[in-house]
N, C-alpha and C positions, 0 to 999 in steps of 0.2 A: 458499420456492420462487419463482423469478423468473417473473413473468407474461409470456407471449409477447406481443410487440408487434403489436397488430392493425392498426397503421397502415402496415405495411411492404409493402403492395402486394397481391399476388395470393394466391389460396387456396393455391397451391403453397408459397409462402413461409411462410404461417401454419401449414400442415400440417407443414412441416419443423421449424419452431421448437417446436411442441408435441410432436412425436414425439421430438425431441432431449431435451426435459425428461423425457418418459415413460421413455426408455431409461435415464435416470439414477436411477430409483426402485429402491429395494431391495425384497426380498421382504417385509420388515417394514413398509415404507411401504404397499405394495399390500394386504397383509392387514388392516392397521389401517383403511385407507380403505374396503375392501370391507365390513367389519363395520359401519362407520358409515353407508355408503350403504344397506345393507339396512335398518338401523333407521329411517333417514329415509324411504326409499321406502315401507316398510310402513305408515307413518303417513298416506300420501296417501289421501284419500277415493276417488280414482279407482281405486286398487288394492284398497282395502278392500271396495268394492262390486262389483268386477269379477267376473263369472263366468268370463271367458276373458281371459287376458293373453298377448299376443305379446311374446316377450322374445328374448334371445340369450345365448350362452355366451361370456363374456369370455375372451380369450387374452392371454398375455404380460403386459405392464404396463397393459393397458386397465383402467379402473375395474371392479373385480370384481363379477360377478353371481352367483357360485355360491351364496353364502349366501342371497341374495334368492330365487333359483329354488327352493331347498329349502324356504324359509319359505312361499312362495306355494303350493307343492305340498302341504306339510304341512297347510295350513289349507283345503285342498279346492278351491283355484282351479285351473282348467284352464289349463295353461301350454303354449303353442305355441312351438317353437323352429325356427329356419331351417335349411334344407338348401340349400347353394349349388348351383345348376344350371350347366351348361356355358356358358350365355349370360349368366351373372351375375344372372339372376333368382333368386328364392327360392321354393322349395317349403317346406312346413311339416310338422312331426310333433309329437305330444304328448310332453311331458317326463314321465317316470315315475321320477324319482330319478337319482342319479349313475350307477348301473349301466346306465342306458338310453342313455348317451352313448358314442359310439365316435370314435376319431381318424380323420380323413379328410384325406389329402394331395391337395390340388387342384393341378394343374400350374401352376407359376409363382406359387403363393401359399403362405402359411404353412399349417401343419397346423391344422385346425379340429376342434373337438369338436361333433359333430352327433348328433341323436337317431336311434336305430336303428329306431324304430317305423314304423308304416304311414305312407306319404306321403299327405298330405291334399290336395295341390294348391296352387298359388300363391294361389288365391282363399280359402283357409282363413283368411287374415289378416283377411278381412272380418267374421269372427265375433268378433273381439277387441274388448272394451270399452275396453281400454287397450293401447297399443303402446309398449314400451320400446325406444328407438333408441340404437344406438351412435353415437358422434360424437367429434370432436376439440375442438370449441369451440361456444359459443353466444353470441350477442350480446344487447344490451339490448332488441332487438325480437323475440327468439326465433328468429332465423335460425341454423340449425344448419350446422356445417361437418362433412361426412363425410370418408371417406378417398378419395373420388373414383372408386370403382368403379361407382357407379350403382345398386347393388342396392336400396338403400333409397329412392332416387328412384322406382324402379318400384313399390315397396310404397306409397309415399305417393300416387303417381298413381292406383294401383288403389283406394285408400281414397277419394280425392277423386271419382273418376268414379262410384263406387257411392254417394256421399253418405253414407258411414258416419261417424258422429260419434265415432270412437274418440279417447280422450285420448292425445295424443302427448307422451311424456316422454323426455328425454335424460338419461343418467347421465354425470357428468363429475367431474373433480377441481376443487377450488376455483379454481385459477389459470386454468382454461379457460373461465370466464365472462368474456368480454372486451367491450370497448366496441363493436367493429364486426367483423362477418364479411362479406367481399365476397359480395353476393347476386346471384342470377340470377332471371329472370322466373318460372321454374318452381319455385323454392324455396317450400316450404310451412312456415311457422313452427311451432315446437313450442308446446305449451301450458304446459310447465313444465320446469325443470331441477332435478335433485337432485344435490347435492354432499355430501361428508362432513359439512359443517357446516350444511347447511340446504337449503331449497327456495325457488325463485323462480318465480313465475307470470308469464305474459305475456298481454297483452290480444289 
């Protein structure tokens, strides 16, 4: 798989390159990667000791999280999943297995799988010992490239303001660990990236 070129300018350019590569993945590619991601992520001490993990439900050709969610739930970890609000902020609800997810079509966005349970409020993420973040890339400093919607910028700001020491972990394909992601002053580095072939930590 060709690695997206991190030196080609803006975040928009890098997003476009990575999304093009992802669109070319087959169902077999994504299933194999998801199984490996779950195995690697479950080995992380941050997840092994976590009482509560804030995660997300992967869609399309995103690095798959379904197997990981089920494994965390099965071993008794409380898993919180996001519910997208009209202003792009995130509410949260507990994951109670695959049957607890419903398809939700948000105007102007892709259909998402969201938890059907009780809404716990945006501040519920402050209870998480570890936060699994979606992303498109991460660089050698731990700078994460998101999709640009700003939802997780709000989550990270909320954690920072509350001085919550949650472990921040991004799940990516191997080719999405790049040399440089264009950063901004408000960007908060992640602590680790998990890919199908391994884990990398950032200082």
